[in-house]
Every structure is written in C-alpha cells, then in structure tokens.
N, C-alpha and C positions, 0 to 999 in steps of 0.2 A: 503493499500498500504508501503512495507517495503522500507525501505531506509537504502543502506549502509554505515555505520560509515566512515567516512575519515583515510586516512592514516594517524599517529604519526607524518609522516614527513611533513603534510601541515599543517599550522596552516594560522590564517585570518592574523597575524601579520606579518608574513613571506613572504606574497605573498605581491610584490611590486606592483600590480595591484588593490590590494583591496580600497587603498586608491587615485586611479586614476594616479597616477605615473609611469612613465617610469621604467622600471628594471634600477638598476643602473649597471653602466659598472665593470667589475672585476677588484680586487685590483691589485700591483704588486704581491705581494704573491704568488696569486692564478694564474698570468700568469705565474711566475717563476716555479707553483709546475708541471701545464700542458706543459711547456717546456722539464722538466726534469722527466715527464713521471710519474710523484706521482699523484694518482687516475685518470689517463686518461689510455684509452685500449692502450697497444702496439700492433704494427702490427707485427705481425710474418709471414713471408713468406718462405713458402717451397724451398728448392735446387731444383733445374733441373739439370737433367745431360744433358750435353752436348756432341756432338757428331761432330768428326774429319771428315769433308767433304772431304777434301784433300786426307785422307785414304781410303774414300769410293770407293770401285771399282761399278763403273755402265757404263751402255753401253752409255751413253751422255759422259762420261769422256773419255773412250776408243774409242768409234768411233766419233768424232766430224761430225756434218751435213756440207756439203760440197754443196755450192750453186749452181755449176756446174753440179751436179748429179740430183739435182731438177731439171733443167732448161732443163735439156736433158731428164730425163723421163717425161716431158709435151711438148716437142716435138714428144716423140714418141708417146703420146696419140692423139695428134692435129688432124691427120689426120682423125679421126675416125668422129668428129665433124666438119668438114669443110664445108658438103655439108647444103648450106644455104636456109631457110624455104623462099620462096616466100608469103611476106601477102597478103593474101586476102582481097576483099572490107568489109572496115568495118561494120557489119549488126548492125543495127540501134533497139533497143525493143520501141521504140519510139510507133510505129504503135499498138502491142499489149497493149502496158499498154493506150494507147488512147481509143482503143478498150473497155478493160476491165473496164478503170472509165468511159468510156458514159456510159455502161450497166449498173453498179453499181451506178451511179448518178440517171440514167434515172427511174431505178427501185423504188429507193428509193424516187423521185418525184411522181411515180404511187399510191405507195404504198399508200403514204401523200394523194392522191388527192380520193383513195377510200374512207382510214379513217375519213377523213375531211367532213363535210356538204357541200352539192353542194348549192355555192350559186355566184352570180356575183365576188363576191370581191375574193374569195377562187380561182375560175376558172381562173381569169387575172393573180392572186400571181403564181398559179402554171406554167401559159403558159409563163409568164416571166421568171420565173426558169427555164424552158427547154431552154428557148432560152440565157441567161446570163449564164448559168451553160457549155452548149455546145460551145459556144462561145468564152466563158474565160478558157477553158480548150484545146480547140483546138490553141487558142494564147497563154497560156503558153508553152504547150508541143512543136510547131512547129515555133514560132516566138522568145520567149524569149529565151528557155534554148538551148545549142549546142546538135548535135548527141550524144547519149550516149550507 
C-alpha cells in the first residue's frame, strides 16, 4: 500500500491537536492583518446597472387600474351566473362500500376454510370470524361513521 507524503506546511510540532491541547486564539497582529486585508481574500463585487423606473414608459404607469371599471365589468358578467343550482339529495357510497367489503371479506374467509384442515376448532373459528366481521363492518359503516 502506497502512502502519500504529508505536505511540507504540516508538521507534528505545528499541529495544535498533536499534543491534545486546543488551538490557540489568534494574536493581535494576526487580527490586525485580517482587518487590513493582508493575507485575506478580498471580496470583489461587480457593478450593476441601475434603471430609472420613473422614466420607463409602461402601460401600468400610463393607464392606472381603476376599481370602478373592475366592478362594472363584474356586474356585467354576473347575470350569466345567477341561476342557482338546486342541490339534490346527498348520495351515500356506504351501501356500495359495504357490499364490496362484505364480498371481499367473506371470500377471504371462505378461501381460508378451503385451505385449512377440516376440524371443529377451525370450523368454529371461521364461523365466529364470519359473524364478527359482518357485524363489525355493519356497525362501523352505519353506526359509527357519518354519511359520506
């Protein structure tokens, strides 16, 4: 395995962590050099062009929006939408969902009865499963839940 040599700037003596001590704070001279920009990167910003918006001619400046015009336009279009729609009775999807879940749940229990061995314990468990599933499904959909 090839090991890369360390850079010449790094040495064990100059590393503050080699002795287990925390790094020393910067000296006054180092802080002064940073403030003056010596040894620190200077930030150079590009100049941006400024545009004078007051001299710019636009439709919004030449023709301001008037609230009265907007309200008049709304009043012109309002008669088209005045016919109220009578809401019919709210249709419930509970009946469809109940029948779908009864068929799927009972189909699962019938397939379980076919696959499991025939003995009294399995038969009683499946019969109680049919009763509890159908009664619980009816209770949840028609008693606990609101119409949806």
